[in-house]
C-alpha positions in Angstrom: 9.7 -11.7 15.9 11.0 -11.2 12.3 14.7 -10.2 12.3 15.1 -6.5 12.2 11.6 -5.6 13.6 11.7 -4.1 17.0 8.0 -3.4 17.6 4.6 -3.9 15.9 2.3 -1.0 16.1 -1.4 -0.6 14.9 -2.3 3.0 14.2 -6.0 2.7 14.6 -9.0 3.7 16.8 -10.5 0.3 16.3 -8.9 -2.6 18.2 -10.8 -5.2 16.2 -8.3 -4.6 13.3 -5.6 -6.3 15.5 -7.8 -9.3 16.1 -8.3 -10.0 12.4 -4.6 -9.5 11.6 -3.2 -11.9 14.3 -3.0 -15.0 12.1 -1.1 -13.1 9.4 1.3 -11.8 12.0 1.8 -15.3 13.5 2.5 -16.8 10.1 5.0 -14.0 9.4 6.9 -14.8 12.6 5.7 -11.6 14.3 4.3 -12.9 17.6 5.1 -10.0 19.9 2.0 -8.2 21.4 1.3 -5.2 19.2 0.8 -1.7 20.4 -2.4 0.2 19.5 -1.8 3.9 19.1 -3.6 7.0 17.7 -2.4 7.6 14.1 -1.9 11.3 14.9 0.6 10.5 17.6 3.0 8.4 15.5 5.4 11.3 14.7 6.0 11.8 18.4 6.4 8.2 19.5 8.4 6.4 16.8 12.0 5.8 17.7 14.6 6.9 15.1 17.0 4.1 15.9 14.4 1.3 15.9 12.6 -0.6 13.1 8.9 -0.6 13.7 6.3 -2.3 11.6 3.5 0.3 11.6 0.1 -1.0 10.3 -2.2 1.9 9.4 -6.0 1.6 9.4 -6.9 2.5 5.8 -10.6 2.5 6.6 -10.1 5.8 8.5 -8.9 9.1 7.2 -5.2 9.0 7.3 -3.2 12.0 8.7 -0.7 12.2 5.8 1.2 15.1 7.2 1.8 13.3 10.5 2.7 10.1 8.7 5.3 11.9 6.6 6.8 13.3 9.8 6.8 9.8 11.4 8.4 8.2 8.3 11.1 10.9 8.2 11.8 10.5 11.9 12.0 6.7 11.8 13.6 5.8 8.4 14.2 2.2 9.5 10.5 1.6 10.1 7.9 0.2 7.7 4.5 1.9 7.3 1.8 -0.3 5.7 -1.9 0.4 5.1 -4.3 -2.4 5.9 -8.0 -2.3 4.9 -10.7 -4.1 2.9 -11.8 -2.2 -0.1 -8.8 -0.7 -1.9 -9.4 2.5 -3.8 -7.0 3.6 -6.5 -6.6 7.0 -4.8 -5.4 5.2 -1.7 -2.8 3.3 -3.6 -1.5 6.4 -5.3 -1.4 8.3 -2.0 0.6 5.4 -0.5 3.1 5.6 -3.4 3.3 9.4 -3.2 4.0 9.3 0.5 6.5 6.5 0.1 4.8 4.0 2.4 6.0 0.4 2.3 2.8 -0.7 0.8 -0.8 -1.8 1.1 -2.3 -5.2 2.2 -6.0 -5.8 1.6 -7.8 -7.8 4.3 -9.8 -9.5 1.6 -6.9 -11.5 0.1 -6.0 -15.0 1.3 -3.9 -15.2 4.5 -0.9 -16.8 2.7 -0.8 -13.9 0.2 -1.0 -11.3 3.0 1.7 -13.2 5.0 4.0 -13.3 2.0 3.6 -9.5 1.4 4.2 -8.8 5.1 7.4 -10.8 5.2 8.7 -9.1 2.1 7.9 -5.7 3.6 9.8 -6.6 6.7 12.7 -7.5 4.4 12.7 -4.0 2.8 10.5 -4.6 -0.2 7.4 -2.5 -1.2 4.2 -4.5 -1.6 0.8 -3.6 -2.9 -1.5 -6.6 -2.5 -5.2 -6.5 -3.3 -7.8 -7.9 -5.6 -8.3 -6.2 -8.9 -12.0 -6.7 -8.6 -12.1 -4.4 -5.6 -10.8 -1.4 -7.4 -13.3 1.3 -8.5 -12.8 2.7 -12.0 -11.9 6.4 -12.1 -12.7 8.1 -15.5 -9.6 9.9 -16.8 -8.6 11.7 -20.0 -7.1 9.6 -21.4 -9.1 6.9 -19.5 -6.8 4.9 -17.3 -7.8 1.9 -15.3 -7.0 1.9 -11.6 -4.2 -0.7 -12.1 -2.8 1.4 -15.0 -2.7 4.5 -12.7 -0.7 2.5 -10.1 1.7 1.1 -12.7 2.1 4.7 -14.2 3.0 6.0 -10.7 5.6 3.3 -10.3 7.1 4.0 -13.7 7.4 7.7 -12.8 9.3 6.6 -9.6 11.8 4.9 -11.9 10.9 1.3 -10.9 11.7 -1.4 -13.5 9.2 -4.0 -14.7 10.5 -6.7 -12.3 10.3 -4.4 -9.3 6.7 -3.4 -10.2 5.7 -7.0 -10.6 7.1 -7.9 -7.2 5.4 -5.0 -5.5 2.0 -5.8 -7.1 2.3 -9.6 -6.7 1.9 -10.2 -10.4 4.1 -11.2 -13.4 6.5 -9.1 -15.5 4.4 -10.0 -18.5 1.3 -8.4 -16.9 3.3 -5.3 -16.1 4.5 -5.2 -19.8 0.9 -5.4 -21.0 -0.1 -2.4 -18.7 2.9 -0.4 -19.9 2.2 -1.0 -23.5 -1.4 0.1 -23.0 -0.2 3.2 -21.3 2.1 4.0 -24.2 -0.7 3.6 -26.7 -3.2 5.6 -24.7 -0.8 8.5 -24.1 0.7 8.4 -27.6 4.2 8.0 -26.2 6.9 5.7 -27.6 9.4 5.5 -24.7 9.2 4.8 -21.0 11.0 8.1 -20.2 8.3 10.0 -22.1 5.6 8.1 -20.2 7.2 9.0 -16.9 7.2 12.7 -17.8 3.4 12.6 -18.4 2.7 10.8 -15.1 2.3 13.8 -12.8 -0.4 15.7 -14.9 -2.3 12.5 -15.7 -2.4 11.2 -12.1 -3.4 14.7 -10.9 -6.6 14.4 -12.9 -8.6 12.5 -10.3 -12.1 13.2 -9.0 -12.9 14.0 -5.4 -12.1 11.0 -3.1 -15.2 8.9 -2.5 -16.6 8.4 1.0 -14.8 5.7 2.9 -16.7 2.4 3.5 -17.9 1.6 7.0 -15.9 -0.8 9.2 -17.3 -4.4 9.0 -17.2 -6.3 12.3 -17.1 -9.6 10.3 -13.8 -8.4 8.8 -11.3 -11.2 8.0 -8.9 -12.3 5.3 -9.9 -14.3 2.2 -10.0 -18.1 2.2 -6.7 -20.0 2.0 
């Protein structure tokens, strides 16, 4: 078991999610048998004095109010969304609700393992393939990755912190921020942060979730 992690919990109604994640857990040094619990019950079962790794099934509708209550009750625990197709709305919701991050089941096992270890060490991680993101028209038009970077800028994260969380380089983050400055007509990071809330609020209705795939597994090493 990773130092500082008292229990592994999968909040899902589909036990197959645990089967697909076992190799990542093993490589991350998390070999204890996970619990499988109903996502709605998290707030009543998390232990305030313990550090749990809570893996949330992102293919289902997440009970955000219950998750907020669970996170507040157990501040030492890490709440992570796991699913295949990553939608920008899901990433933004994870940031807004201050979860520890998102790990796509379509990235290579070593990348997922690295992200999980970093999360257990207190970092926030958002690991997924850019090609899986669906574009959401905005005014001004922002790409899904730009929306995520904008949300992190609004949180006060610096370029290095954003790069670590997204598993990318600082140069890539700088490119996204420069594009955001041009698109919004702002000149400073502080001005951009002030515009984040109204820009991110302009999102269409969340699309229907994809069905669970029984052949689910991580990307090739």
